[in-house]
N, C-alpha and C positions, 0 to 999 in steps of 0.2 A: 504494500500500500504506500502511495506517495502523496505527501501533503505539501501544498505550495506555501508561499509567503503571503504577505499582506497586500501585494499589488497584483501580479498576474494571476488569472484563473488557472486552475490545474492543467487544463488541456494545452494552454499556451505555454505554461511553465515547463511542462515535461514532454512536449511533443518530440523534441530532438532526441532526448534520452530514450524514450520508448522506441523511436525509430532505430537508434543504435543497438538496442537490445533485441530488435528484430523478431519479436514474438516469442522469445525464449522463455518468458515468464508470464504467468497469469497475473497481470498488473491492474491495479485500480488506482487511477489518479483522482483523488478525492478532494472536493472543494472544502474550504474551511466553513465551519458552522457560523462564524461571525458574519458571513455574507449571505446567510440563508434567507434573511428578510431584507426589507428596504433599508433598515438601520440595524446596528448591532443590538443584541438583546440588552435591556436596561440593567440587568444584574449579571452581565457577562463575566465568566471566569473560565479558566482552562478546563474545568470539569465539563463545560459545554462541548469542547472539542473532543475530550475523552469519550463522552457518551456517543458522539458522532462517529468516532473510530469504531467503537463497539458495534454500532448499528451497521456500518458499512461492512465490517468483518462478518457479521451474521448474514447479511444479504448475499455476500459472496461465498458463504460457507467456509470461511477461513477460521481454523482453530488456532494453531500457532502460525505466525506469519512474519515476514520481513517488513520492517517499517522504515521508510525514508522520509525525512522531514527537512524542509528548507526554511530558514528565517523564522517567522511566526509559527509555521508548521513544524519547524524543528523544536521550538519551545514546547508546543503541544505534544510532540513525540516524546520529549523528556518527561513531561508530566505523566503521559500514558505509561512509560517504562517504569516510573516510580510506583504507579498504582497497580499495574498488571504485568509485572515482569515475566510471569509464567506464560504469557501469550506471545512473547517475541522469540523468533528464531535469531534475528539480528536487528541491530539498530544502526542506521546510517544518518548522520547529522551533517547537513550542508549549511554551515554557518547559522546555527540556531540563534535567534535574536536574544535569548534569555536563558540562563541556567541557574536561576535562583538568586537570592540577594545576600547570601551568607559569604563572608570573606572577600567582599569587593575591596579593591585597593583604591587609593585616592583618584587615580586616573579613570578607573571604571565609574566611580561615583560622579566624576565630572562629565562623563559621557551621558549618564542618565539625567543630570541636571540640564544638560544641553537639550536632550529630547523633551524634557518638561517645558523648557523655554519655547521650543519649536511648536508644541501643541497650542500655544497661546497666540501664534501668528495668524494673520488673515489667511484664508484658505488658499489664495493664489500664491502666497509666499511659503506656505507650510510644506507642501510636497517637495519643491526644489531644495529647501533647507534640510528636509528629512533625508533626501538622497545624498546630499553632501556630507551629512553627519555619519553616514555609513562607510565613507571612503577614507583611505589614508590621506594625510596632508599632501597637497600638491597634485592629487589625482583628479583629472577632469571628469565631471559627471557625463554620462552618455547623453547624446542629443535626444530631445523628445522625438517620438515618431511623427512622420508627416501626417497632415490631415487632422480632422476633428477627433477629439478624444472619444474612445468607444464608450458605449452606455455603462458598462460595468465599472468604469473609472470613477463614476460619481459616488460610489460607495466607499472608495478607498481612503479618503482623508479621515472620515469618521472611524473607519476600521483601524487605521494606524493610531489615532488618538486613543481608542479603546484598548488596543494592545499595550501601548505605553503605560496607561493607568493600571492595567491589569498586572503587568510585569513589576511595576514599582511597589505594589501592595501584595503581590502574590508570594506564596511559599512553595518551595520544592523540597520533597523528602529526599535529601541527598543520601541519607543512610540507607534508604531502600535501594537507591541506584547502586550503592557499593555491592549489593548482593546480586546484581544482574549477572547471570551466567552467560548470556548471549554475547557474541562479539560485537564491538562497537567501532564504527568507522567515522572519522571526522574529516570533511573536506574544507580546507581553509584557503581563501583567496589572498594572494600576496599583496594585492592592492586595496584590500578592505581595511577599515579602521582597526589598527592593531590594539587599541585600548579597549575595544569591545570583543572582537572575534578571536584574536590570538590569545587574549587573556582567558576567555571562556574555554578555549581548547586546552590551555595549560591547566586550568582548574579541573576540567573533566578527565584529563589524563591521570590525575591523582585520585579519581573516584572510581572509574571502571576497571575491573580486573583485567579485561581483554580490550585494549584500546589501540587503535591505529590512526595516526594522523598523516594526511597527505596534503601538501601545499601545492596549489595551482598558482604559480608565480604571476601569471599574466591575467588572472581573474580578479574580480571584485564582487561586492555584494549584488550589484545590479547588472553585472555580466558574469554570472556564476557558471561553474563547471557544467551543470546539466544543460545549459544553453550554448556555452562557448566551446567546451571540450567534451561533448557528450560521449564520443567513442572512448576517450581515456577514462571518464567516470564510469561508463558501462563496464569496462574491463575491471576496474577496481571493485565495483559492486559484485561482479561475477566471482571475484576472488573471495570477497566477504561471505557471499552466500555459500560458496563451496566449503569454506572453513566452518560454516554453521551446519554443514552436513547435507545440504540440498541446494539445487539451483531453481527450485520451484517456490513461488510465493504462497501457494496453498498447501495444506496438508490433507 
């Protein structure tokens, strides 16, 4: 099961990766629950995404399965792993936007203060500032796509604000993650904000018993491996799934 981030819908986010996998796996690219309605649920928490993953798994008759999560979907994947570790064959994290609030150093705290500042900006300023905050200093944001914004984009500013509020007040059961027996893979963009994503990778490396980090030097959070280097990421996922004892997403 593949969970997208706070911007692109699942089919657009994972189309290139699914093509690279070439039908080898029974894959479900699942939309985030935060966008199920016209606006995020008023009392949104990551438990909403966890319940959505359980429903999607039941609909696909997945018992134990491989979970892949990017950005906000990566944060939801971590929350799912903490609550239902027995359901996972493997966990692949593509720059999860959040990995709990324990043990943040001053640079990480500064990142989250900047996100809080960004949520107060006018809507036309918020998303460009949000993109820049995810990148390493000096990295140019990708140009906006030509033409009018697609209809789904109208939901994204409210979704990003809700995610930021949720992450700042949320709790992650890190002790439960320490007991995860499934192998964990982390894809890190070399051009992403190191005070967020590299530090998350460092912290999680000390949490999971079986943890593999791969750095994609020319990628960043908005030009991620699953879109920019899908063949390489597909190869890494195949290796992860083989180590987990299967190359099938379903049991």
